[in-house]
gemmi code that builds the backbone of each chain (N, CA, C; Angstrom):
import gemmi

chains = {
    "A": [
        ("UNK", (0.468, -7.788, -17.913), (-0.166, -7.416, -16.651), (0.634, -8.004, -15.488)),
        ("UNK", (0.528, -7.350, -14.384), (1.218, -7.834, -13.205), (0.204, -8.252, -12.174)),
        ("UNK", (0.585, -9.207, -11.343), (-0.289, -9.601, -10.252), (0.553, -10.186, -9.145)),
        ("UNK", (-0.022, -10.246, -7.989), (0.658, -10.830, -6.848), (-0.345, -11.645, -6.055)),
        ("UNK", (0.057, -12.832, -5.640), (-0.810, -13.748, -4.923), (-0.207, -14.093, -3.585)),
        ("UNK", (-0.947, -13.801, -2.552), (-0.538, -14.243, -1.223), (-1.320, -15.513, -0.929)),
        ("UNK", (-0.578, -16.572, -0.712), (-1.171, -17.902, -0.713), (-1.987, -18.204, 0.533)),
        ("UNK", (-1.765, -17.475, 1.599), (-2.481, -17.732, 2.844), (-3.144, -16.445, 3.321)),
        ("UNK", (-4.416, -16.487, 3.568), (-5.086, -15.298, 4.090), (-4.852, -15.152, 5.590)),
        ("UNK", (-4.640, -16.273, 6.274), (-4.372, -16.250, 7.707), (-3.243, -17.223, 8.014)),
        ("UNK", (-2.324, -16.796, 8.882), (-1.263, -17.669, 9.385), (-1.217, -17.486, 10.892)),
        ("UNK", (-1.135, -18.598, 11.581), (-1.074, -18.558, 13.037), (0.162, -19.320, 13.493)),
        ("UNK", (0.973, -18.676, 14.325), (2.189, -19.309, 14.845), (2.272, -19.059, 16.336)),
        ("UNK", (3.055, -19.857, 16.998), (3.317, -19.635, 18.417), (4.513, -18.712, 18.576)),
        ("UNK", (4.498, -17.940, 19.626), (5.614, -17.037, 19.898), (6.900, -17.843, 19.983)),
        ("UNK", (7.944, -17.321, 19.331), (9.231, -18.001, 19.356), (9.443, -18.988, 18.220)),
        ("UNK", (8.399, -19.268, 17.451), (8.535, -20.204, 16.322), (8.693, -19.413, 15.028)),
        ("UNK", (9.176, -20.086, 13.967), (9.419, -19.358, 12.706), (8.121, -18.915, 12.032)),
        ("UNK", (8.269, -17.849, 11.249), (7.171, -17.310, 10.463), (7.496, -17.474, 8.981)),
        ("UNK", (6.516, -17.913, 8.201), (6.639, -17.989, 6.756), (5.348, -17.448, 6.145)),
        ("UNK", (5.453, -16.353, 5.417), (4.314, -15.797, 4.689), (4.656, -15.873, 3.209)),
        ("UNK", (3.794, -16.528, 2.456), (4.118, -16.840, 1.078), (3.544, -15.834, 0.093)),
        ("UNK", (4.340, -15.568, -0.941), (3.936, -14.615, -1.973), (4.479, -15.075, -3.317)),
        ("UNK", (3.613, -15.114, -4.310), (4.035, -15.363, -5.686), (3.583, -14.202, -6.558)),
        ("UNK", (4.357, -13.905, -7.559), (4.031, -12.784, -8.421), (4.076, -13.229, -9.872)),
        ("UNK", (3.471, -12.448, -10.707), (3.606, -12.657, -12.137), (3.847, -11.303, -12.777)),
        ("UNK", (4.789, -11.281, -13.705), (5.079, -10.036, -14.397), (5.830, -10.347, -15.679)),
        ("UNK", (5.751, -9.453, -16.590), (6.448, -9.607, -17.864), (7.805, -8.923, -17.854)),
        ("UNK", (8.045, -8.153, -16.821), (9.273, -7.380, -16.741), (9.943, -7.644, -15.405)),
        ("UNK", (11.095, -7.039, -15.212), (11.794, -7.196, -13.937), (11.044, -6.441, -12.858)),
        ("UNK", (10.589, -7.151, -11.860), (9.798, -6.468, -10.833), (10.652, -5.903, -9.715)),
        ("UNK", (10.120, -4.934, -9.046), (10.565, -4.601, -7.700), (9.494, -5.149, -6.769)),
        ("UNK", (9.933, -5.676, -5.661), (9.001, -6.333, -4.742), (9.175, -5.771, -3.346)),
        ("UNK", (8.077, -5.663, -2.645), (8.067, -5.086, -1.314), (7.187, -5.933, -0.396)),
        ("UNK", (7.499, -5.852, 0.880), (6.578, -6.330, 1.906), (6.273, -5.144, 2.815)),
        ("UNK", (4.968, -4.937, 3.013), (4.506, -3.913, 3.936), (3.743, -4.602, 5.073)),
        ("UNK", (3.755, -3.951, 6.235), (2.994, -4.441, 7.376), (1.998, -3.378, 7.808)),
        ("UNK", (0.830, -3.826, 8.198), (-0.197, -2.910, 8.683), (-0.701, -3.410, 10.031)),
        ("UNK", (-0.416, -2.637, 11.069), (-0.967, -2.954, 12.380), (-2.367, -2.363, 12.482)),
        ("UNK", (-3.192, -2.895, 13.355), (-4.593, -2.450, 13.440), (-4.724, -0.933, 13.533)),
        ("UNK", (-5.552, -0.403, 12.676), (-5.850, 1.028, 12.658), (-4.610, 1.893, 12.422)),
        ("UNK", (-3.670, 1.332, 11.739), (-2.442, 2.065, 11.416), (-2.241, 2.097, 9.908)),
        ("UNK", (-1.293, 2.902, 9.497), (-0.940, 2.944, 8.087), (-0.042, 1.782, 7.712)),
        ("UNK", (0.465, 1.834, 6.503), (1.319, 0.767, 5.977), (2.775, 1.137, 6.172)),
        ("UNK", (3.527, 0.199, 6.718), (4.943, 0.445, 6.983), (5.768, -0.528, 6.147)),
        ("UNK", (6.815, -0.021, 5.517), (7.667, -0.875, 4.702), (8.518, -1.771, 5.593)),
        ("UNK", (8.498, -3.074, 5.303), (9.362, -4.024, 5.995), (10.685, -4.204, 5.261)),
        ("UNK", (10.583, -4.411, 3.963), (11.780, -4.627, 3.151), (11.418, -4.479, 1.679)),
        ("UNK", (12.472, -4.390, 0.847), (12.238, -4.258, -0.591), (13.327, -4.980, -1.367)),
        ("UNK", (12.950, -5.492, -2.517), (13.882, -6.094, -3.464), (13.864, -5.248, -4.733)),
        ("UNK", (15.068, -4.827, -5.160), (15.140, -3.985, -6.358), (16.265, -4.441, -7.268)),
        ("UNK", (16.403, -5.733, -7.453), (17.338, -6.378, -8.387), (18.785, -6.372, -7.919)),
        ("UNK", (18.982, -6.168, -6.672), (20.337, -6.318, -6.117), (20.425, -7.732, -5.518)),
        ("UNK", (20.819, -7.837, -4.289), (20.927, -9.152, -3.654), (19.562, -9.816, -3.571)),
        ("UNK", (19.504, -11.104, -3.834), (18.219, -11.802, -3.838), (17.699, -12.066, -2.433)),
        ("UNK", (18.575, -12.098, -1.446), (18.135, -12.237, -0.059), (18.129, -10.845, 0.555)),
        ("UNK", (16.965, -10.426, 0.962), (16.796, -9.064, 1.440), (16.466, -9.092, 2.934)),
        ("UNK", (17.183, -8.290, 3.681), (16.911, -8.190, 5.121), (16.136, -6.907, 5.388)),
        ("UNK", (15.147, -7.018, 6.257), (14.330, -5.865, 6.572), (14.371, -5.531, 8.045)),
        ("UNK", (13.379, -4.781, 8.460), (13.317, -4.380, 9.857), (12.714, -5.490, 10.708)),
        ("UNK", (12.952, -5.399, 12.003), (12.345, -6.306, 12.983), (12.666, -7.774, 12.731)),
        ("UNK", (13.808, -8.058, 12.121), (14.246, -9.430, 11.936), (13.642, -10.160, 10.762)),
        ("UNK", (12.858, -9.493, 9.963), (12.254, -10.122, 8.785), (13.239, -10.141, 7.617)),
        ("UNK", (13.097, -11.138, 6.776), (13.849, -11.193, 5.540), (13.019, -11.912, 4.485)),
        ("UNK", (13.397, -11.712, 3.227), (12.685, -12.345, 2.125), (13.687, -12.682, 1.039)),
        ("UNK", (13.392, -13.741, 0.318), (14.282, -14.177, -0.748), (13.553, -14.131, -2.079)),
        ("UNK", (14.143, -13.442, -3.025), (13.594, -13.367, -4.375), (14.064, -14.588, -5.157)),
        ("UNK", (13.113, -15.381, -5.639), (13.445, -16.552, -6.434), (12.757, -16.416, -7.785)),
        ("UNK", (13.553, -16.026, -8.771), (12.975, -15.765, -10.081), (12.403, -17.031, -10.704)),
        ("UNK", (13.098, -18.144, -10.524), (12.637, -19.395, -11.131), (11.288, -19.837, -10.588)),
        ("UNK", (11.018, -19.463, -9.355), (9.753, -19.836, -8.723), (8.768, -18.666, -8.692)),
        ("UNK", (9.186, -17.536, -9.190), (8.406, -16.276, -9.113), (7.830, -16.091, -7.714)),
        ("UNK", (8.714, -16.238, -6.730), (8.263, -16.126, -5.350), (9.074, -15.087, -4.598)),
        ("UNK", (8.484, -14.609, -3.527), (9.140, -13.620, -2.660), (8.569, -13.821, -1.264)),
        ("UNK", (8.871, -14.951, -0.672), (8.315, -15.309, 0.629), (8.995, -14.544, 1.755)),
        ("UNK", (8.214, -14.192, 2.746), (8.698, -13.450, 3.912), (8.905, -14.410, 5.071)),
        ("UNK", (10.054, -14.290, 5.737), (10.342, -15.187, 6.852), (10.895, -14.419, 8.037)),
        ("UNK", (10.761, -15.062, 9.183), (11.376, -14.552, 10.404), (11.668, -15.761, 11.278)),
        ("UNK", (12.860, -15.854, 11.842), (13.229, -17.066, 12.587), (12.376, -17.301, 13.835)),
        ("UNK", (11.991, -16.211, 14.501), (11.315, -16.361, 15.777), (10.251, -15.275, 15.917)),
        ("UNK", (9.010, -15.673, 15.980), (7.911, -14.706, 16.043), (7.805, -14.061, 17.412)),
        ("UNK", (7.416, -12.800, 17.384), (7.178, -12.052, 18.619), (5.730, -11.607, 18.622)),
        ("UNK", (5.186, -11.428, 19.805), (3.776, -11.031, 19.911), (3.498, -9.759, 19.109)),
        ("UNK", (4.466, -8.866, 19.091), (4.277, -7.593, 18.395), (4.242, -7.743, 16.874)),
        ("UNK", (4.544, -8.941, 16.370), (4.495, -9.173, 14.920), (3.070, -9.396, 14.414)),
        ("UNK", (2.134, -9.583, 15.311), (0.754, -9.812, 14.902), (0.234, -8.593, 14.150)),
        ("UNK", (-0.117, -8.802, 12.900), (-0.527, -7.698, 12.016), (-0.933, -8.306, 10.680)),
        ("UNK", (-1.276, -7.422, 9.747), (-1.540, -7.875, 8.380), (-0.352, -7.515, 7.506)),
        ("UNK", (0.039, -8.443, 6.664), (1.216, -8.279, 5.826), (0.813, -8.312, 4.357)),
        ("UNK", (1.364, -7.355, 3.619), (1.043, -7.240, 2.199), (2.296, -7.395, 1.347)),
        ("UNK", (2.196, -8.281, 0.384), (3.237, -8.416, -0.626), (2.850, -7.494, -1.787)),
        ("UNK", (3.808, -6.757, -2.286), (3.506, -5.724, -3.277), (4.509, -5.822, -4.418)),
        ("UNK", (4.021, -5.722, -5.632), (4.908, -5.748, -6.792), (4.813, -4.417, -7.532)),
        ("UNK", (5.932, -3.986, -8.005), (6.011, -2.752, -8.775), (6.821, -3.045, -10.019)),
        ("UNK", (6.303, -2.657, -11.173), (6.953, -3.004, -12.425), (7.479, -1.779, -13.141)),
        ("UNK", (8.556, -1.990, -13.885), (8.975, -0.975, -14.847), (7.896, -0.914, -15.913)),
        ("UNK", (7.462, 0.276, -16.216), (6.511, 0.406, -17.316), (6.997, 1.527, -18.216)),
        ("UNK", (6.791, 1.373, -19.470), (7.329, 2.345, -20.406), (6.600, 3.664, -20.276)),
        ("UNK", (7.359, 4.694, -20.022), (6.798, 6.038, -20.092), (6.070, 6.516, -18.866)),
        ("UNK", (5.710, 5.642, -17.979), (4.952, 6.111, -16.831), (5.512, 5.485, -15.568)),
        ("UNK", (5.044, 5.993, -14.474), (5.565, 5.500, -13.203), (5.190, 4.047, -13.011)),
        ("UNK", (6.043, 3.364, -12.299), (5.653, 2.057, -11.832), (4.448, 2.211, -10.926)),
        ("UNK", (3.621, 1.204, -10.982), (2.490, 1.197, -10.075), (2.626, 0.030, -9.135)),
        ("UNK", (2.090, 0.215, -7.960), (2.113, -0.838, -6.962), (0.854, -1.682, -7.087)),
        ("UNK", (1.042, -2.976, -7.132), (-0.084, -3.905, -7.075), (0.035, -4.687, -5.774)),
        ("UNK", (-1.010, -4.616, -4.977), (-0.991, -5.226, -3.657), (-1.593, -6.626, -3.691)),
        ("UNK", (-0.988, -7.528, -2.911), (-1.644, -8.795, -2.665), (-2.826, -8.582, -1.739)),
        ("UNK", (-3.564, -9.644, -1.517), (-4.785, -9.549, -0.723), (-4.507, -9.515, 0.775)),
        ("UNK", (-3.244, -9.732, 1.151), (-2.896, -9.639, 2.557), (-2.914, -10.972, 3.279)),
        ("UNK", (-2.024, -11.110, 4.265), (-1.996, -12.275, 5.153), (-2.063, -11.773, 6.581)),
        ("UNK", (-3.057, -12.222, 7.292), (-3.205, -11.847, 8.696), (-2.390, -12.815, 9.546)),
        ("UNK", (-1.395, -12.280, 10.233), (-0.538, -13.105, 11.090), (-1.010, -13.004, 12.537)),
        ("UNK", (-1.294, -14.135, 13.118), (-1.635, -14.222, 14.535), (-0.484, -14.898, 15.264)),
        ("UNK", (-0.078, -14.344, 16.382), (0.990, -14.933, 17.185), (0.403, -15.359, 18.524)),
        ("UNK", (0.476, -16.624, 18.785), (-0.103, -17.187, 20.002), (0.927, -17.237, 21.120)),
        ("UNK", (0.502, -16.958, 22.347), (1.472, -16.988, 23.460), (1.904, -18.403, 23.795)),
    ],
    "B": [
        ("UNK", (11.528, 14.495, 8.897), (10.252, 14.753, 8.220), (9.151, 14.016, 8.959)),
        ("UNK", (7.957, 14.603, 9.002), (6.854, 14.004, 9.741), (6.198, 12.879, 8.976)),
        ("UNK", (6.595, 12.624, 7.768), (5.960, 11.590, 6.979), (4.785, 12.156, 6.214)),
        ("UNK", (4.042, 11.263, 5.583), (2.848, 11.656, 4.848), (1.734, 11.935, 5.862)),
        ("UNK", (1.130, 13.090, 5.739), (0.114, 13.496, 6.703), (-1.243, 13.552, 6.028)),
        ("UNK", (-2.184, 12.837, 6.602), (-3.540, 12.826, 6.069), (-4.502, 13.413, 7.101)),
        ("UNK", (-5.506, 14.084, 6.595), (-6.556, 14.576, 7.485), (-7.897, 14.548, 6.770)),
        ("UNK", (-8.976, 14.340, 7.507), (-8.990, 13.939, 8.907), (-8.625, 12.461, 9.057)),
        ("UNK", (-8.443, 11.985, 10.257), (-8.178, 10.566, 10.478), (-9.474, 9.766, 10.378)),
        ("UNK", (-10.534, 10.372, 10.819), (-11.840, 9.728, 10.756), (-12.867, 10.736, 10.249)),
        ("UNK", (-13.788, 10.238, 9.429), (-14.836, 11.110, 8.901), (-16.116, 10.302, 8.842)),
        ("UNK", (-17.149, 10.834, 9.468), (-18.476, 10.227, 9.373), (-19.390, 11.259, 8.735)),
        ("UNK", (-20.055, 10.874, 7.688), (-20.906, 11.814, 6.981), (-22.177, 11.128, 6.528)),
        ("UNK", (-23.149, 11.916, 6.201), (-24.411, 11.367, 5.711), (-24.383, 11.226, 4.198)),
        ("UNK", (-25.075, 10.243, 3.739), (-25.177, 10.013, 2.305), (-25.619, 11.291, 1.600)),
        ("UNK", (-24.964, 11.582, 0.499), (-25.306, 12.763, -0.276), (-24.437, 13.966, 0.015)),
        ("UNK", (-23.725, 13.924, 1.116), (-22.859, 15.040, 1.468), (-21.534, 14.959, 0.708)),
        ("UNK", (-20.900, 16.104, 0.607), (-19.569, 16.169, -0.007), (-18.506, 15.869, 1.051)),
        ("UNK", (-17.523, 15.093, 0.656), (-16.427, 14.739, 1.554), (-15.109, 15.118, 0.889)),
        ("UNK", (-14.233, 15.737, 1.652), (-12.908, 16.092, 1.131), (-11.843, 15.520, 2.041)),
        ("UNK", (-10.984, 14.714, 1.449), (-9.857, 14.131, 2.172), (-8.590, 14.854, 1.749)),
        ("UNK", (-7.689, 15.050, 2.691), (-6.509, 15.863, 2.429), (-5.223, 15.092, 2.679)),
        ("UNK", (-4.204, 15.480, 1.954), (-2.924, 14.784, 2.062), (-1.775, 15.751, 1.862)),
        ("UNK", (-0.796, 15.644, 2.730), (0.456, 16.388, 2.582), (1.567, 15.372, 2.381)),
        ("UNK", (2.162, 15.315, 1.211), (3.213, 14.318, 0.975), (4.511, 14.721, 1.658)),
        ("UNK", (5.460, 13.825, 1.641), (6.781, 14.121, 2.167), (7.458, 15.139, 1.255)),
        ("UNK", (8.066, 16.117, 1.870), (8.713, 17.183, 1.105), (9.772, 16.603, 0.165)),
        ("UNK", (9.722, 17.036, -1.097), (10.691, 16.579, -2.075), (10.240, 15.391, -2.900)),
        ("UNK", (9.184, 14.733, -2.458), (8.660, 13.606, -3.236), (7.903, 14.123, -4.448)),
        ("UNK", (8.086, 13.421, -5.575), (7.476, 13.896, -6.809), (6.303, 13.047, -7.289)),
        ("UNK", (6.030, 11.962, -6.562), (4.875, 11.148, -6.901), (3.927, 11.104, -5.700)),
        ("UNK", (2.637, 11.156, -6.002), (1.625, 11.047, -4.949), (0.542, 10.086, -5.426)),
        ("UNK", (0.147, 9.205, -4.530), (-0.814, 8.153, -4.860), (-1.983, 8.205, -3.874)),
        ("UNK", (-3.167, 7.948, -4.366), (-4.346, 7.748, -3.515), (-4.811, 6.302, -3.666)),
        ("UNK", (-4.972, 5.635, -2.516), (-5.443, 4.256, -2.483), (-6.706, 4.175, -1.630)),
        ("UNK", (-7.501, 3.153, -1.913), (-8.671, 2.865, -1.096), (-8.566, 1.417, -0.615)),
        ("UNK", (-8.872, 1.211, 0.643), (-8.808, -0.128, 1.213), (-10.171, -0.540, 1.758)),
        ("UNK", (-10.679, -1.646, 1.263), (-11.925, -2.217, 1.766), (-11.711, -3.699, 2.014)),
        ("UNK", (-12.583, -4.267, 2.803), (-12.480, -5.697, 3.081), (-12.681, -6.512, 1.818)),
        ("UNK", (-13.600, -6.062, 1.000), (-13.958, -6.852, -0.178), (-12.905, -6.764, -1.272)),
        ("UNK", (-12.314, -5.619, -1.457), (-11.456, -5.401, -2.624), (-10.001, -5.155, -2.272)),
        ("UNK", (-9.681, -5.121, -0.978), (-8.295, -4.895, -0.592), (-7.859, -3.480, -0.919)),
        ("UNK", (-6.583, -3.327, -1.259), (-6.012, -2.011, -1.568), (-6.068, -1.773, -3.065)),
        ("UNK", (-6.703, -0.673, -3.441), (-6.839, -0.337, -4.848), (-6.248, 1.054, -5.087)),
        ("UNK", (-5.507, 1.172, -6.173), (-4.997, 2.483, -6.571), (-6.124, 3.258, -7.251)),
        ("UNK", (-6.350, 4.470, -6.772), (-7.391, 5.304, -7.366), (-6.807, 6.224, -8.438)),
        ("UNK", (-5.734, 6.910, -8.071), (-5.140, 7.894, -8.963), (-3.731, 8.174, -8.487)),
        ("UNK", (-2.853, 8.573, -9.417), (-1.561, 9.065, -8.961), (-1.120, 10.276, -9.768)),
        ("UNK", (-0.294, 11.078, -9.149), (0.229, 12.322, -9.706), (1.755, 12.226, -9.809)),
        ("UNK", (2.278, 12.891, -10.805), (3.719, 13.089, -10.930), (3.949, 14.578, -11.113)),
        ("UNK", (4.729, 15.162, -10.226), (4.958, 16.612, -10.291), (3.650, 17.388, -10.411)),
        ("UNK", (2.697, 16.996, -9.598), (1.397, 17.655, -9.455), (0.438, 17.393, -10.613)),
        ("UNK", (0.845, 16.633, -11.587), (0.004, 16.366, -12.749), (-0.605, 14.980, -12.635)),
        ("UNK", (-1.936, 14.861, -12.782), (-2.535, 13.518, -12.728), (-2.085, 12.684, -13.921)),
        ("UNK", (-1.576, 11.507, -13.634), (-1.036, 10.652, -14.691), (-2.017, 9.539, -15.052)),
        ("UNK", (-2.577, 8.923, -14.045), (-3.466, 7.790, -14.297), (-4.602, 7.828, -13.282)),
        ("UNK", (-5.796, 8.082, -13.759), (-6.961, 8.092, -12.862), (-7.917, 6.956, -13.200)),
        ("UNK", (-7.413, 5.943, -13.837), (-8.280, 4.849, -14.270), (-8.884, 4.082, -13.102)),
        ("UNK", (-8.308, 4.232, -11.922), (-8.851, 3.550, -10.756), (-9.952, 4.310, -10.041)),
        ("UNK", (-10.197, 5.524, -10.444), (-11.271, 6.303, -9.821), (-12.598, 5.645, -10.178)),
        ("UNK", (-13.378, 5.301, -9.166), (-14.562, 4.466, -9.425), (-15.624, 5.118, -10.309)),
        ("UNK", (-15.838, 6.375, -10.166), (-16.870, 7.033, -10.973), (-16.721, 8.541, -10.848)),
        ("UNK", (-17.589, 9.238, -11.568), (-17.440, 10.689, -11.642), (-17.652, 11.394, -10.307)),
        ("UNK", (-18.180, 10.699, -9.360), (-18.382, 11.338, -8.055), (-17.047, 11.588, -7.353)),
        ("UNK", (-16.015, 10.904, -7.818), (-14.685, 11.037, -7.229), (-13.840, 11.985, -8.077)),
        ("UNK", (-13.128, 12.885, -7.389), (-12.193, 13.750, -8.088), (-10.997, 14.013, -7.183)),
        ("UNK", (-9.858, 14.236, -7.788), (-8.646, 14.501, -7.017), (-7.891, 15.647, -7.671)),
        ("UNK", (-7.256, 16.440, -6.808), (-6.464, 17.567, -7.286), (-5.145, 17.614, -6.530)),
        ("UNK", (-4.192, 18.248, -7.175), (-2.915, 18.492, -6.510), (-2.465, 19.884, -6.936)),
        ("UNK", (-2.914, 20.914, -6.248), (-2.632, 22.290, -6.664), (-1.171, 22.685, -6.521)),
        ("UNK", (-0.451, 22.000, -5.639), (0.982, 22.264, -5.494), (1.669, 21.019, -4.953)),
        ("UNK", (2.965, 21.085, -4.827), (3.755, 19.901, -4.475), (3.533, 19.436, -3.049)),
        ("UNK", (2.871, 20.232, -2.247), (2.748, 19.873, -0.832), (1.315, 19.594, -0.401)),
        ("UNK", (0.412, 19.450, -1.369), (-0.986, 19.285, -0.956), (-1.798, 18.614, -2.053)),
        ("UNK", (-2.634, 17.678, -1.613), (-3.547, 17.028, -2.544), (-4.873, 16.772, -1.837)),
        ("UNK", (-5.938, 16.761, -2.605), (-7.257, 16.452, -2.060), (-7.927, 15.368, -2.893)),
        ("UNK", (-8.729, 14.600, -2.215), (-9.608, 13.623, -2.856), (-11.026, 13.970, -2.409)),
        ("UNK", (-11.880, 14.241, -3.386), (-13.220, 14.684, -3.066), (-14.239, 13.668, -3.579)),
        ("UNK", (-15.252, 13.452, -2.767), (-16.367, 12.581, -3.164), (-17.638, 13.421, -3.049)),
        ("UNK", (-18.347, 13.535, -4.170), (-19.550, 14.345, -4.179), (-20.531, 13.819, -5.208)),
        ("UNK", (-21.701, 13.354, -4.813), (-22.147, 13.138, -3.449), (-21.655, 11.793, -2.914)),
        ("UNK", (-21.507, 11.696, -1.642), (-21.018, 10.452, -1.052), (-22.144, 9.423, -0.931)),
        ("UNK", (-21.755, 8.149, -0.953), (-22.699, 7.053, -0.827), (-22.155, 6.060, 0.199)),
        ("UNK", (-23.033, 5.271, 0.817), (-22.563, 4.306, 1.820), (-21.476, 3.369, 1.294)),
        ("UNK", (-21.525, 3.012, 0.032), (-20.516, 2.094, -0.509), (-19.143, 2.734, -0.650)),
        ("UNK", (-19.057, 4.020, -0.411), (-17.748, 4.685, -0.407), (-17.028, 4.507, 0.922)),
        ("UNK", (-17.693, 3.947, 1.892), (-17.076, 3.733, 3.204), (-15.853, 2.833, 3.046)),
        ("UNK", (-14.729, 3.309, 3.524), (-13.461, 2.608, 3.340), (-12.387, 3.393, 4.082)),
        ("UNK", (-11.170, 2.861, 4.052), (-10.015, 3.626, 4.510), (-9.271, 4.108, 3.271)),
        ("UNK", (-9.033, 5.388, 3.221), (-8.352, 5.993, 2.081), (-6.925, 6.367, 2.499)),
        ("UNK", (-5.972, 5.853, 1.733), (-4.572, 6.118, 2.017), (-3.971, 7.014, 0.942)),
        ("UNK", (-3.154, 7.896, 1.402), (-2.312, 8.682, 0.516), (-0.880, 8.195, 0.690)),
        ("UNK", (-0.132, 8.157, -0.393), (1.268, 7.742, -0.332), (2.081, 8.647, -1.243)),
        ("UNK", (3.347, 8.790, -0.910), (4.218, 9.562, -1.791), (5.544, 8.833, -1.956)),
        ("UNK", (6.225, 9.165, -3.031), (7.528, 8.563, -3.286), (8.399, 9.543, -4.043)),
        ("UNK", (9.703, 9.308, -3.941), (10.652, 10.072, -4.734), (11.104, 9.168, -5.862)),
        ("UNK", (10.685, 9.484, -7.061), (10.999, 8.591, -8.160), (9.878, 7.621, -8.401)),
        ("UNK", (10.025, 6.901, -9.510), (8.909, 6.101, -10.011), (8.904, 4.681, -9.460)),
        ("UNK", (9.258, 4.514, -8.221), (9.084, 3.245, -7.519), (9.908, 2.111, -8.118)),
        ("UNK", (11.015, 2.458, -8.760), (11.879, 1.367, -9.235), (12.821, 0.933, -8.126)),
        ("UNK", (13.527, 1.871, -7.560), (14.447, 1.557, -6.458), (14.039, 2.225, -5.163)),
        ("UNK", (12.876, 2.825, -5.170), (12.402, 3.498, -3.965), (11.029, 2.966, -3.614)),
        ("UNK", (10.674, 3.184, -2.371), (9.381, 2.704, -1.926), (8.425, 3.866, -1.764)),
        ("UNK", (7.151, 3.511, -1.636), (6.130, 4.495, -1.336), (5.970, 4.590, 0.172)),
        ("UNK", (5.790, 5.789, 0.643), (5.566, 6.037, 2.054), (4.083, 6.375, 2.236)),
        ("UNK", (3.452, 5.686, 3.142), (2.019, 5.821, 3.321), (1.677, 6.671, 4.528)),
        ("UNK", (0.580, 7.394, 4.409), (0.014, 8.090, 5.542), (-0.757, 7.129, 6.423)),
        ("UNK", (-1.318, 7.660, 7.485), (-2.057, 6.847, 8.451), (-3.451, 6.479, 7.947)),
        ("UNK", (-3.887, 7.143, 6.916), (-5.193, 6.827, 6.350), (-6.315, 7.665, 6.933)),
        ("UNK", (-7.375, 7.782, 6.162), (-8.616, 8.403, 6.619), (-9.698, 7.341, 6.559)),
        ("UNK", (-10.296, 7.081, 7.699), (-11.396, 6.102, 7.734), (-12.693, 6.849, 7.488)),
        ("UNK", (-13.303, 6.586, 6.346), (-14.539, 7.265, 5.956), (-15.728, 6.344, 6.172)),
        ("UNK", (-16.718, 6.866, 6.863), (-17.978, 6.144, 7.052), (-19.099, 7.015, 6.524)),
        ("UNK", (-19.829, 6.485, 5.572), (-20.978, 7.204, 5.013), (-22.238, 6.482, 5.457)),
        ("UNK", (-23.084, 7.205, 6.170), (-24.291, 6.566, 6.734), (-25.551, 7.049, 6.020)),
    ],
}
model = gemmi.Model(1)
for chain_id, residues in chains.items():
    chain = gemmi.Chain(chain_id)
    for i, (resn, *xyz) in enumerate(residues, 1):
        res = gemmi.Residue()
        res.name, res.seqid = resn, gemmi.SeqId(i, " ")
        for name, pos in zip(("N", "CA", "C"), xyz):
            atom = gemmi.Atom()
            atom.name, atom.element = name, gemmi.Element(name[0])
            atom.pos, atom.b_iso = gemmi.Position(*pos), 0.0
            res.add_atom(atom)
        chain.add_residue(res)
    model.add_chain(chain)
structure = gemmi.Structure()
structure.add_model(model)
structure.setup_entities()
């Protein structure tokens, strides 16, 4: 079985300071990992994805994440938060499964607040 | 491409009524997924299709829910009869390939309120 745990339900940072959103996963196979962002009353937008290439993945809007197999982690970071980053962030794992499509398993989400 | 298109964006209905949610995936995508998002349970996969064929509907909560994909460009999720606990945001997503090296693209969602 696969699962993903977002360690913080809420994170609050000041504008201009670094952002760290934590994610741990469990899987029996090589995962693909994604971070999606959801702004209020909007759909889900892909920030970045890891698919077994480079372990440090750069995404849109200055976000990046590092895949650490030994720690089963895929934390999302950004050097300097912007007010427009305030949203809910979802860590998502997708596994190779025999015979059928990979399925996405979503974490419970982290609500990021950016303070002026 | 306009992305995944869902309609309606908002739906308010009375308990017991039939509700139909619609989705147009991105052209050329061969997988289509229906998700439900609630505060209590987060994002849950309800059902997904591959080349218009339902592959896994184990996430469909009960027989009141049904989904169809009559062709590659259209899918529906129907709830009959609807109940207040069905109130949620329903997302449709599509992808090209089985999500190994590709991502799912999500629609804007349909916010369903059953009163």
